[in-house]
TILUM-611943 format. One record per residue: residue number from 0; chain; z, y, x of N, C-alpha, C, CB in turn; residue in one letter. Coordinates in steps of 0.2 Angstrom, whole numbers, plus 2048, in hexadecimal, padded with zeros to 3 digits. Atoms other than C-alpha are relative to their C-alpha. Glycine has a CB too. Example, Ala and Ser with C-alpha at 12.3 -4.5 7.8 and 13.67 -1.06 7.14 Angstrom:
<pos->0, unit->A, npz->800, npy->7FA, npx->804, capz->827, capy->7EA, capx->83E, cpz->800, cpy->806, cpx->804, cbpz->806, cbpy->800, cbpx->7FB, code->a>
<pos->1, unit->A, npz->7FF, npy->7FA, npx->7FC, capz->824, capy->7FB, capx->844, cpz->803, cpy->805, cpx->7FC, cbpz->7F9, cbpy->802, cbpx->802, code->s>
//
This chain:
<pos->0, unit->A, npz->7F9, npy->800, npx->7FD, capz->D7D, capy->0D2, capx->555, cpz->804, cpy->7FD, cpx->7FB, cbpz->803, cbpy->808, cbpx->801, code->m>
<pos->1, unit->A, npz->7FA, npy->800, npx->806, capz->D89, capy->0CA, capx->54B, cpz->806, cpy->7FF, cpx->801, cbpz->7FF, cbpy->7FC, cbpx->7FC, code->k>
<pos->2, unit->A, npz->7FB, npy->800, npx->7FD, capz->D97, capy->0C9, capx->556, cpz->803, cpy->804, cpx->805, cbpz->7FF, cbpy->7FD, cbpx->800, code->k>
<pos->3, unit->A, npz->7FF, npy->7FD, npx->7FA, capz->DA2, capy->0D3, capx->560, cpz->807, cpy->7FC, cpx->804, cbpz->802, cbpy->809, cbpx->7FF, code->i>
<pos->4, unit->A, npz->7FA, npy->801, npx->7FB, capz->DAC, capy->0CF, capx->570, cpz->803, cpy->803, cpx->804, cbpz->7FF, cbpy->7FD, cbpx->804, code->y>
<pos->5, unit->A, npz->7FB, npy->7FB, npx->7FE, capz->DBA, capy->0D9, capx->575, cpz->805, cpy->7FF, cpx->804, cbpz->803, cbpy->803, cbpx->7FD, code->i>
<pos->6, unit->A, npz->7FD, npy->803, npx->7FA, capz->DC0, capy->0D8, capx->587, cpz->806, cpy->808, cpx->800, cbpz->7F8, cbpy->7FE, cbpx->809, code->i>
<pos->7, unit->A, npz->7FA, npy->7FD, npx->801, capz->DD1, capy->0E2, capx->585, cpz->806, cpy->7FE, cpx->802, cbpz->801, cbpy->801, cbpx->7FB, code->e>
<pos->8, unit->A, npz->7F9, npy->805, npx->7FE, capz->DE0, capy->0E0, capx->58D, cpz->807, cpy->805, cpx->7FE, cbpz->800, cbpy->7FD, cbpx->809, code->d>
<pos->9, unit->A, npz->7FA, npy->7FB, npx->804, capz->DEB, capy->0EF, capx->583, cpz->801, cpy->7FC, cpx->7F8, cbpz->7FD, cbpy->80A, cbpx->7FE, code->e>
<pos->10, unit->A, npz->800, npy->805, npx->808, capz->DF1, capy->0E4, capx->574, cpz->800, cpy->805, cpx->7F9, cbpz->808, cbpy->7FA, cbpx->800, code->k>
<pos->11, unit->A, npz->802, npy->7FD, npx->807, capz->DF2, capy->0F3, capx->569, cpz->7F9, cpy->803, cpx->7FF, cbpz->806, cbpy->806, cbpx->7FE, code->d>
<pos->12, unit->A, npz->809, npy->7FE, npx->801, capz->DE0, capy->0F8, capx->56D, cpz->7FD, cpy->7FB, cpx->7FD, cbpz->7FD, cbpy->802, cbpx->806, code->i>
<pos->13, unit->A, npz->802, npy->807, npx->803, capz->DDC, capy->0E5, capx->56A, cpz->7FF, cpy->800, cpx->7F7, cbpz->805, cbpy->7FB, cbpx->803, code->s>
<pos->14, unit->A, npz->801, npy->800, npx->806, capz->DE3, capy->0E6, capx->559, cpz->7FE, cpy->805, cpx->7FC, cbpz->804, cbpy->7FF, cbpx->7FE, code->n>
<pos->15, unit->A, npz->805, npy->7F9, npx->803, capz->DDB, capy->0F7, capx->554, cpz->7FA, cpy->7FD, cpx->7FF, cbpz->7FF, cbpy->809, cbpx->805, code->l>
<pos->16, unit->A, npz->80A, npy->802, npx->801, capz->DC9, capy->0EF, capx->556, cpz->800, cpy->7FB, cpx->7FE, cbpz->7FB, cbpy->800, cbpx->806, code->y>
<pos->17, unit->A, npz->800, npy->803, npx->806, capz->DCF, capy->0E1, capx->54E, cpz->7FF, cpy->802, cpx->7FA, cbpz->804, cbpy->7FD, cbpx->7FF, code->r>
<pos->18, unit->A, npz->801, npy->7FD, npx->806, capz->DD2, capy->0EA, capx->540, cpz->7FB, cpy->803, cpx->7FD, cbpz->804, cbpy->803, cbpx->7FF, code->l>
<pos->19, unit->A, npz->806, npy->7FD, npx->800, capz->DC4, capy->0F5, capx->540, cpz->7FB, cpy->7FA, cpx->7FF, cbpz->7FF, cbpy->805, cbpx->805, code->l>
<pos->20, unit->A, npz->804, npy->805, npx->7FF, capz->DBA, capy->0E7, capx->544, cpz->7FE, cpy->7FB, cpx->7F8, cbpz->803, cbpy->7FD, cbpx->806, code->f>
<pos->21, unit->A, npz->7FF, npy->804, npx->804, capz->DC0, capy->0DC, capx->534, cpz->7FE, cpy->805, cpx->7FA, cbpz->807, cbpy->7FC, cbpx->801, code->e>
<pos->22, unit->A, npz->801, npy->7FB, npx->805, capz->DC0, capy->0EC, capx->529, cpz->7F7, cpy->800, cpx->801, cbpz->805, cbpy->809, cbpx->802, code->r>
<pos->23, unit->A, npz->807, npy->7FF, npx->800, capz->DAD, capy->0EF, capx->52E, cpz->7FD, cpy->7F9, cpx->7FF, cbpz->7FF, cbpy->804, cbpx->807, code->e>
<pos->24, unit->A, npz->803, npy->802, npx->801, capz->DAA, capy->0DE, capx->52B, cpz->7FA, cpy->7FB, cpx->807, cbpz->7FF, cbpy->804, cbpx->7FB, code->g>
<pos->25, unit->A, npz->803, npy->806, npx->7FA, capz->DA5, capy->0D7, capx->53C, cpz->804, cpy->7FE, cpx->804, cbpz->7FB, cbpy->802, cbpx->804, code->i>
<pos->26, unit->A, npz->7FC, npy->808, npx->7FD, capz->DA9, capy->0C7, capx->544, cpz->800, cpy->800, cpx->808, cbpz->7FB, cbpy->7FA, cbpx->7FE, code->e>
<pos->27, unit->A, npz->7FF, npy->7FF, npx->7F9, capz->DB3, capy->0C7, capx->554, cpz->7FF, cpy->7F7, cpx->803, cbpz->80A, cbpy->804, cbpx->801, code->i>
<pos->28, unit->A, npz->801, npy->807, npx->7FC, capz->DAD, capy->0B9, capx->560, cpz->805, cpy->7FE, cpx->803, cbpz->7FC, cbpy->800, cbpx->805, code->e>
<pos->29, unit->A, npz->7F8, npy->801, npx->7FB, capz->DBD, capy->0BD, capx->56C, cpz->802, cpy->805, cpx->801, cbpz->7FF, cbpy->7FD, cbpx->808, code->d>
<pos->30, unit->A, npz->7FC, npy->7F9, npx->7FD, capz->DCA, capy->0C8, capx->571, cpz->802, cpy->7FD, cpx->807, cbpz->807, cbpy->804, cbpx->7FC, code->i>
<pos->31, unit->A, npz->7FD, npy->802, npx->7FA, capz->DCF, capy->0C5, capx->584, cpz->803, cpy->806, cpx->803, cbpz->7FB, cbpy->7FB, cbpx->805, code->v>
<pos->32, unit->A, npz->7FD, npy->7FB, npx->7FD, capz->DDA, capy->0CF, capx->58E, cpz->800, cpy->800, cpx->808, cbpz->807, cbpy->800, cbpx->7FD, code->a>
<pos->33, unit->A, npz->801, npy->801, npx->7F7, capz->DD4, capy->0CA, capx->5A2, cpz->7FB, cpy->7FE, cpx->801, cbpz->805, cbpy->7FB, cbpx->805, code->s>
<pos->34, unit->A, npz->807, npy->801, npx->7FD, capz->DC3, capy->0CC, capx->5AB, cpz->7FF, cpy->7F8, cpx->800, cbpz->800, cbpy->803, cbpx->808, code->g>
<pos->35, unit->A, npz->801, npy->806, npx->7FB, capz->DC7, capy->0BB, capx->5B2, cpz->7FD, cpy->7FA, cpx->7F8, cbpz->808, cbpy->7FE, cbpx->805, code->r>
<pos->36, unit->A, npz->801, npy->804, npx->807, capz->DC8, capy->0B2, capx->59E, cpz->7F9, cpy->802, cpx->7FE, cbpz->805, cbpy->802, cbpx->7FB, code->v>
<pos->37, unit->A, npz->808, npy->7FE, npx->803, capz->DB7, capy->0BC, capx->599, cpz->7FC, cpy->800, cpx->803, cbpz->7FF, cbpy->805, cbpx->7FE, code->a>
<pos->38, unit->A, npz->806, npy->808, npx->7FC, capz->DAF, capy->0B3, capx->5A5, cpz->7FF, cpy->7FA, cpx->7FF, cbpz->803, cbpy->7FE, cbpx->807, code->l>
<pos->39, unit->A, npz->801, npy->809, npx->801, capz->DB5, capy->0A3, capx->5A3, cpz->7FE, cpy->7FF, cpx->7F9, cbpz->809, cbpy->7FC, cbpx->801, code->e>
<pos->40, unit->A, npz->800, npy->801, npx->807, capz->DB4, capy->0A6, capx->590, cpz->7F9, cpy->7FF, cpx->7FF, cbpz->803, cbpy->807, cbpx->7FC, code->k>
<pos->41, unit->A, npz->807, npy->7FD, npx->802, capz->DA1, capy->0AF, capx->592, cpz->7FA, cpy->7FA, cpx->802, cbpz->7FD, cbpy->807, cbpx->805, code->i>
<pos->42, unit->A, npz->806, npy->808, npx->7FF, capz->D9B, capy->09D, capx->59B, cpz->800, cpy->7FD, cpx->7FC, cbpz->800, cbpy->7FB, cbpx->804, code->e>
<pos->43, unit->A, npz->800, npy->805, npx->805, capz->DA0, capy->092, capx->58F, cpz->7FB, cpy->801, cpx->7F9, cbpz->806, cbpy->800, cbpx->7FE, code->q>
<pos->44, unit->A, npz->804, npy->7FF, npx->804, capz->D96, capy->09C, capx->583, cpz->7FA, cpy->803, cpx->7FE, cbpz->802, cbpy->803, cbpx->7FE, code->i>
<pos->45, unit->A, npz->806, npy->7FD, npx->7FE, capz->D86, capy->0A1, capx->58C, cpz->7FB, cpy->7FF, cpx->7F9, cbpz->7FC, cbpy->7FC, cbpx->806, code->k>
<pos->46, unit->A, npz->806, npy->802, npx->804, capz->D7A, capy->09A, capx->57F, cpz->800, cpy->804, cpx->7F8, cbpz->7FF, cbpy->7F9, cbpx->800, code->e>
<pos->47, unit->A, npz->7FF, npy->7F9, npx->808, capz->D80, capy->0A7, capx->570, cpz->801, cpy->807, cpx->803, cbpz->809, cbpy->7FF, cbpx->7FA, code->k>
<pos->48, unit->A, npz->7FF, npy->7FA, npx->800, capz->D82, capy->0B6, capx->579, cpz->7FC, cpy->805, cpx->7FE, cbpz->801, cbpy->801, cbpx->804, code->l>
<pos->49, unit->A, npz->805, npy->7FB, npx->804, capz->D73, capy->0BE, capx->573, cpz->801, cpy->803, cpx->7F9, cbpz->7F8, cbpy->7FD, cbpx->800, code->e>
<pos->50, unit->A, npz->7FF, npy->7FE, npx->806, capz->D7B, capy->0C0, capx->563, cpz->808, cpy->805, cpx->7FF, cbpz->800, cbpy->7F9, cbpx->7FC, code->d>
<pos->51, unit->A, npz->7FA, npy->7FE, npx->802, capz->D8C, capy->0C8, capx->569, cpz->7FF, cpy->80A, cpx->804, cbpz->809, cbpy->7FA, cbpx->804, code->i>
<pos->52, unit->A, npz->800, npy->7F8, npx->7FD, capz->D90, capy->0DC, capx->56E, cpz->807, cpy->7FF, cpx->804, cbpz->800, cbpy->809, cbpx->7F9, code->v>
<pos->53, unit->A, npz->7FA, npy->7FF, npx->7FC, capz->D9B, capy->0DD, capx->57C, cpz->806, cpy->808, cpx->801, cbpz->7FD, cbpy->7FE, cbpx->809, code->f>
<pos->54, unit->A, npz->7FB, npy->7F8, npx->7FF, capz->DAB, capy->0EA, capx->57B, cpz->804, cpy->7FF, cpx->808, cbpz->808, cbpy->801, cbpx->7F6, code->l>
<pos->55, unit->A, npz->7FC, npy->801, npx->7FA, capz->DB1, capy->0EA, capx->58C, cpz->804, cpy->807, cpx->803, cbpz->7FA, cbpy->7FD, cbpx->806, code->i>
<pos->56, unit->A, npz->7FC, npy->7FB, npx->7FE, capz->DBF, capy->0F5, capx->593, cpz->7FF, cpy->800, cpx->807, cbpz->807, cbpy->7FF, cbpx->7FD, code->d>
<pos->57, unit->A, npz->801, npy->802, npx->7FA, capz->DBC, capy->0F8, capx->5A6, cpz->806, cpy->7FE, cpx->802, cbpz->7FE, cbpy->805, cbpx->805, code->n>
<pos->58, unit->A, npz->7FA, npy->803, npx->7FC, capz->DCF, capy->0F6, capx->5AB, cpz->803, cpy->7F9, cpx->7FC, cbpz->807, cbpy->807, cbpx->800, code->r>
<pos->59, unit->A, npz->7FB, npy->805, npx->802, capz->DD4, capy->0E6, capx->5A8, cpz->800, cpy->7FB, cpx->805, cbpz->7FE, cbpy->7FD, cbpx->7FA, code->i>
<pos->60, unit->A, npz->7FB, npy->803, npx->7FC, capz->DE0, capy->0DA, capx->5B1, cpz->7F9, cpy->7FA, cpx->803, cbpz->808, cbpy->7FC, cbpx->7FD, code->p>
<pos->61, unit->A, npz->805, npy->805, npx->7FB, capz->DD5, capy->0CD, capx->5C0, cpz->7F8, cpy->801, cpx->801, cbpz->800, cbpy->7F8, cbpx->7FD, code->e>
<pos->62, unit->A, npz->806, npy->7FA, npx->7FF, capz->DC5, capy->0D7, capx->5BF, cpz->7FC, cpy->805, cpx->7FB, cbpz->7FC, cbpy->7FD, cbpx->802, code->k>
<pos->63, unit->A, npz->802, npy->7F8, npx->805, capz->DBD, capy->0E6, capx->5B7, cpz->7FB, cpy->7FC, cpx->7FC, cbpz->7FB, cbpy->808, cbpx->805, code->t>
<pos->64, unit->A, npz->805, npy->7FF, npx->803, capz->DB2, capy->0EA, capx->5AA, cpz->7F9, cpy->7FE, cpx->800, cbpz->800, cbpy->803, cbpx->801, code->g>
<pos->65, unit->A, npz->807, npy->7FF, npx->7FF, capz->DA3, capy->0ED, capx->5B3, cpz->7FF, cpy->7F9, cpx->803, cbpz->7FD, cbpy->807, cbpx->806, code->l>
<pos->66, unit->A, npz->7FF, npy->809, npx->7FC, capz->DA6, capy->0DA, capx->5BC, cpz->7FC, cpy->7FC, cpx->7FB, cbpz->80A, cbpy->7FC, cbpx->800, code->e>
<pos->67, unit->A, npz->802, npy->804, npx->803, capz->DA4, capy->0D3, capx->5AD, cpz->7FA, cpy->801, cpx->7FB, cbpz->805, cbpy->800, cbpx->7FD, code->v>
<pos->68, unit->A, npz->805, npy->7FD, npx->803, capz->D98, capy->0DD, capx->5A6, cpz->7F6, cpy->7FF, cpx->804, cbpz->803, cbpy->807, cbpx->802, code->a>
<pos->69, unit->A, npz->805, npy->801, npx->7FB, capz->D8D, capy->0DB, capx->5B6, cpz->7FD, cpy->7F6, cpx->801, cbpz->804, cbpy->803, cbpx->808, code->k>
<pos->70, unit->A, npz->803, npy->806, npx->803, capz->D8E, capy->0C7, capx->5B3, cpz->7FD, cpy->7FF, cpx->7FA, cbpz->803, cbpy->7FB, cbpx->7FF, code->r>
<pos->71, unit->A, npz->807, npy->801, npx->805, capz->D88, capy->0C8, capx->5A3, cpz->7FB, cpy->801, cpx->7FF, cbpz->7FF, cbpy->800, cbpx->7FC, code->l>
<pos->72, unit->A, npz->806, npy->7FD, npx->7FE, capz->D7B, capy->0D2, capx->5AA, cpz->7FB, cpy->7F9, cpx->802, cbpz->801, cbpy->805, cbpx->807, code->i>
<pos->73, unit->A, npz->802, npy->805, npx->7FB, capz->D77, capy->0C4, capx->5B6, cpz->7FE, cpy->7F9, cpx->7FB, cbpz->806, cbpy->7FE, cbpx->805, code->e>
<pos->74, unit->A, npz->804, npy->807, npx->804, capz->D76, capy->0B7, capx->5A7, cpz->7FA, cpy->801, cpx->7FD, cbpz->804, cbpy->7FE, cbpx->7F9, code->i>
<pos->75, unit->A, npz->806, npy->7FE, npx->807, capz->D6A, capy->0C0, capx->59C, cpz->801, cpy->808, cpx->801, cbpz->803, cbpy->7FE, cbpx->7F6, code->s>
<pos->76, unit->A, npz->7FF, npy->7F8, npx->7FD, capz->D66, capy->0D3, capx->5A2, cpz->7FD, cpy->803, cpx->7F9, cbpz->7FA, cbpy->801, cbpx->808, code->p>
<pos->77, unit->A, npz->802, npy->7FF, npx->807, capz->D60, capy->0D4, capx->58F, cpz->807, cpy->804, cpx->7FD, cbpz->7FE, cbpy->7F7, cbpx->7FB, code->a>
<pos->78, unit->A, npz->7FA, npy->7FF, npx->801, capz->D74, capy->0D5, capx->58D, cpz->803, cpy->808, cpx->801, cbpz->803, cbpy->7FC, cbpx->803, code->l>
<pos->79, unit->A, npz->7FF, npy->7FB, npx->7FF, capz->D75, capy->0E6, capx->594, cpz->800, cpy->804, cpx->7F9, cbpz->7FC, cbpy->802, cbpx->805, code->k>
<pos->80, unit->A, npz->801, npy->7FD, npx->807, capz->D71, capy->0EE, capx->583, cpz->805, cpy->7FF, cpx->7FC, cbpz->7FB, cbpy->7FF, cbpx->7FD, code->k>
<pos->81, unit->A, npz->7FB, npy->803, npx->804, capz->D7F, capy->0E5, capx->57C, cpz->808, cpy->802, cpx->801, cbpz->7FF, cbpy->7F7, cbpx->800, code->q>
<pos->82, unit->A, npz->7F8, npy->800, npx->7FC, capz->D8D, capy->0E9, capx->587, cpz->801, cpy->808, cpx->7FD, cbpz->801, cbpy->7FF, cbpx->80A, code->i>
<pos->83, unit->A, npz->7FE, npy->7F9, npx->800, capz->D99, capy->0FA, capx->584, cpz->805, cpy->800, cpx->804, cbpz->802, cbpy->802, cbpx->7F9, code->i>
<pos->84, unit->A, npz->7F9, npy->802, npx->7FA, capz->DA4, capy->0FC, capx->591, cpz->804, cpy->808, cpx->7FF, cbpz->7FD, cbpy->7FE, cbpx->80A, code->i>
<pos->85, unit->A, npz->7FC, npy->7FC, npx->801, capz->DB3, capy->107, capx->58C, cpz->806, cpy->801, cpx->803, cbpz->801, cbpy->800, cbpx->7FA, code->a>
<pos->86, unit->A, npz->7FA, npy->801, npx->7FC, capz->DBF, capy->10F, capx->596, cpz->802, cpy->809, cpx->801, cbpz->7FF, cbpy->7FC, cbpx->807, code->t>
<pos->87, unit->A, npz->7FB, npy->7FA, npx->7FF, capz->DCD, capy->11C, capx->59A, cpz->7FF, cpy->801, cpx->806, cbpz->807, cbpy->7FE, cbpx->7FE, code->a>
<pos->88, unit->A, npz->800, npy->7FF, npx->7F9, capz->DCA, capy->119, capx->5AC, cpz->7FB, cpy->806, cpx->804, cbpz->7FE, cbpy->7F9, cbpx->803, code->d>
<pos->89, unit->A, npz->804, npy->7FA, npx->7FB, capz->DC3, capy->129, capx->5B8, cpz->7FD, cpy->7FD, cpx->804, cbpz->804, cbpy->806, cbpx->803, code->d>
<pos->90, unit->A, npz->804, npy->801, npx->7F8, capz->DBE, capy->11F, capx->5C5, cpz->7F9, cpy->7FC, cpx->7FD, cbpz->805, cbpy->7FA, cbpx->807, code->t>
<pos->91, unit->A, npz->805, npy->803, npx->801, capz->DAE, capy->117, capx->5BD, cpz->7FD, cpy->806, cpx->7FC, cbpz->802, cbpy->7F8, cbpx->7FD, code->i>
<pos->92, unit->A, npz->803, npy->7FC, npx->806, capz->DA2, capy->123, capx->5B4, cpz->7FA, cpy->7FD, cpx->7FD, cbpz->7FE, cbpy->808, cbpx->802, code->s>
<pos->93, unit->A, npz->809, npy->803, npx->805, capz->D92, capy->122, capx->5A7, cpz->7F9, cpy->800, cpx->804, cbpz->7FD, cbpy->808, cbpx->7F9, code->k>
<pos->94, unit->A, npz->804, npy->801, npx->7FB, capz->D87, capy->123, capx->5B6, cpz->800, cpy->7FA, cpx->802, cbpz->801, cbpy->804, cbpx->803, code->y>
<pos->95, unit->A, npz->7FC, npy->806, npx->7FC, capz->D91, capy->114, capx->5BE, cpz->7F9, cpy->7FB, cpx->7FB, cbpz->80B, cbpy->7FE, cbpx->7FE, code->q>
<pos->96, unit->A, npz->801, npy->806, npx->802, capz->D8E, capy->10B, capx->5AF, cpz->7F8, cpy->800, cpx->7FC, cbpz->805, cbpy->7FE, cbpx->7FB, code->v>
<pos->97, unit->A, npz->807, npy->7FE, npx->802, capz->D7A, capy->113, capx->5A9, cpz->7FD, cpy->7FA, cpx->806, cbpz->7FD, cbpy->80A, cbpx->801, code->e>
<pos->98, unit->A, npz->805, npy->803, npx->7FC, capz->D76, capy->10B, capx->5BB, cpz->801, cpy->7F8, cpx->800, cbpz->801, cbpy->803, cbpx->806, code->d>
<pos->99, unit->A, npz->801, npy->807, npx->802, capz->D79, capy->0FB, capx->5B5, cpz->7FB, cpy->7FD, cpx->7FD, cbpz->805, cbpy->7FE, cbpx->7FB, code->l>
<pos->100, unit->A, npz->806, npy->800, npx->804, capz->D6D, capy->0FE, capx->5A9, cpz->803, cpy->7FE, cpx->7F6, cbpz->7F9, cbpy->7F9, cbpx->805, code->g>
<pos->101, unit->A, npz->7FC, npy->800, npx->806, capz->D7B, capy->0FE, capx->59B, cpz->801, cpy->806, cpx->7FD, cbpz->806, cbpy->7FE, cbpx->801, code->i>
<pos->102, unit->A, npz->802, npy->7FB, npx->804, capz->D77, capy->10C, capx->58F, cpz->808, cpy->801, cpx->7FC, cbpz->7FA, cbpy->7FD, cbpx->7FB, code->p>
<pos->103, unit->A, npz->7FB, npy->7FD, npx->807, capz->D88, capy->10B, capx->584, cpz->808, cpy->7FF, cpx->805, cbpz->7FF, cbpy->7F8, cbpx->7F6, code->h>
<pos->104, unit->A, npz->7FB, npy->800, npx->7FE, capz->D99, capy->112, capx->58B, cpz->805, cpy->806, cpx->7FD, cbpz->7FF, cbpy->800, cbpx->808, code->f>
<pos->105, unit->A, npz->7FB, npy->7FB, npx->803, capz->DA7, capy->11B, capx->585, cpz->805, cpy->800, cpx->802, cbpz->801, cbpy->7FF, cbpx->7F9, code->l>
<pos->106, unit->A, npz->7FA, npy->7FE, npx->7FC, capz->DB5, capy->124, capx->58C, cpz->807, cpy->801, cpx->7FA, cbpz->7FE, cbpy->809, cbpx->804, code->r>
<pos->107, unit->A, npz->7F9, npy->7FF, npx->802, capz->DC5, capy->121, capx->586, cpz->805, cpy->807, cpx->800, cbpz->804, cbpy->7FA, cbpx->804, code->k>
<pos->108, unit->A, npz->800, npy->803, npx->807, capz->DCD, capy->127, capx->579, cpz->7F7, cpy->803, cpx->7FD, cbpz->809, cbpy->803, cbpx->7FA, code->p>
<pos->109, unit->A, npz->808, npy->7FD, npx->804, capz->DBC, capy->127, capx->56F, cpz->804, cpy->7FC, cpx->7F9, cbpz->7F5, cbpy->7FB, cbpx->804, code->f>
<pos->110, unit->A, npz->7FF, npy->802, npx->806, capz->DBD, capy->126, capx->55D, cpz->7FC, cpy->7FA, cpx->7FC, cbpz->7FF, cbpy->805, cbpx->7FE, code->s>
<pos->111, unit->A, npz->800, npy->806, npx->804, capz->DBD, capy->118, capx->551, cpz->7F6, cpy->7FF, cpx->7FD, cbpz->806, cbpy->801, cbpx->7F8, code->l>
<pos->112, unit->A, npz->809, npy->7FF, npx->801, capz->DAA, capy->11F, capx->54A, cpz->7FB, cpy->7FF, cpx->806, cbpz->7FE, cbpy->808, cbpx->7FD, code->e>
<pos->113, unit->A, npz->804, npy->801, npx->7FA, capz->DA3, capy->121, capx->55A, cpz->7FF, cpy->7F9, cpx->803, cbpz->805, cbpy->804, cbpx->806, code->d>
<pos->114, unit->A, npz->800, npy->808, npx->800, capz->DA6, capy->10E, capx->55D, cpz->7FB, cpy->7FD, cpx->7FC, cbpz->808, cbpy->7FE, cbpx->7FE, code->l>
<pos->115, unit->A, npz->802, npy->805, npx->806, capz->DA0, capy->108, capx->54D, cpz->7F8, cpy->804, cpx->802, cbpz->804, cbpy->801, cbpx->7F8, code->l>
<pos->116, unit->A, npz->809, npy->7FE, npx->7FE, capz->D8F, capy->115, capx->551, cpz->7FD, cpy->7FD, cpx->805, cbpz->7FF, cbpy->808, cbpx->803, code->a>
<pos->117, unit->A, npz->802, npy->805, npx->7FA, capz->D8D, capy->10C, capx->563, cpz->7FD, cpy->7FB, cpx->7FE, cbpz->806, cbpy->7FC, cbpx->803, code->t>
<pos->118, unit->A, npz->804, npy->808, npx->801, capz->D8B, capy->0FB, capx->55B, cpz->7FC, cpy->800, cpx->7FB, cbpz->805, cbpy->7FA, cbpx->7FE, code->i>
<pos->119, unit->A, npz->806, npy->800, npx->806, capz->D81, capy->101, capx->54C, cpz->7F9, cpy->802, cpx->805, cbpz->802, cbpy->807, cbpx->7FA, code->d>
<pos->120, unit->A, npz->805, npy->7FF, npx->7FB, capz->D75, capy->107, capx->55B, cpz->7FE, cpy->7FC, cpx->803, cbpz->802, cbpy->804, cbpx->804, code->r>
<pos->121, unit->A, npz->802, npy->806, npx->7FE, capz->D76, capy->0F7, capx->563, cpz->7FC, cpy->7FC, cpx->7F9, cbpz->806, cbpy->7FC, cbpx->805, code->i>
<pos->122, unit->A, npz->805, npy->804, npx->806, capz->D70, capy->0ED, capx->553, cpz->7FA, cpy->802, cpx->7FF, cbpz->803, cbpy->802, cbpx->7F9, code->k>
<pos->123, unit->A, npz->806, npy->7FE, npx->804, capz->D63, capy->0F8, capx->54E, cpz->7FC, cpy->800, cpx->807, cbpz->801, cbpy->809, cbpx->7FC, code->n>
<pos->124, unit->A, npz->804, npy->7FF, npx->7FA, capz->D5D, capy->0F8, capx->560, cpz->7FD, cpy->7F7, cpx->800, cbpz->805, cbpy->802, cbpx->808, code->e>
<pos->125, unit->A, npz->802, npy->809, npx->800, capz->D5E, capy->0E4, capx->55E, cpz->7FA, cpy->7FF, cpx->7FD, cbpz->806, cbpy->7FB, cbpx->7FC, code->k>
<pos->126, unit->A, npz->800, npy->803, npx->804, capz->D57, capy->0E3, capx->550, cpz->7F7, cpy->801, cpx->801, cbpz->805, cbpy->801, cbpx->7FA, code->e>
//
């Protein structure tokens, strides 16, 4: 797990993630602000997806984070363990995320320590 792919439409939050990951030495694959753009770019990097953790906000323009996650799982079912769904949206629950087989769900606001701990868990599971 060498890189992180961020799908987040709030510029301030994206910038915070960028600063955090740069400080932690985690390489950023990309930061995109819409589900449609995320899906287009994912199709372009299909062969590299196993090396990426996906941090996905559920409330993004054009497609939901869950729709993006479902496409990742269609491409490779093993990717479900590399997806973190993060949302302040009360319309989705941890159980809906778990039903897709995604074990990593963070309710916003969450601490940066919780985010880093989740990424560490993903890395440890992958090794």
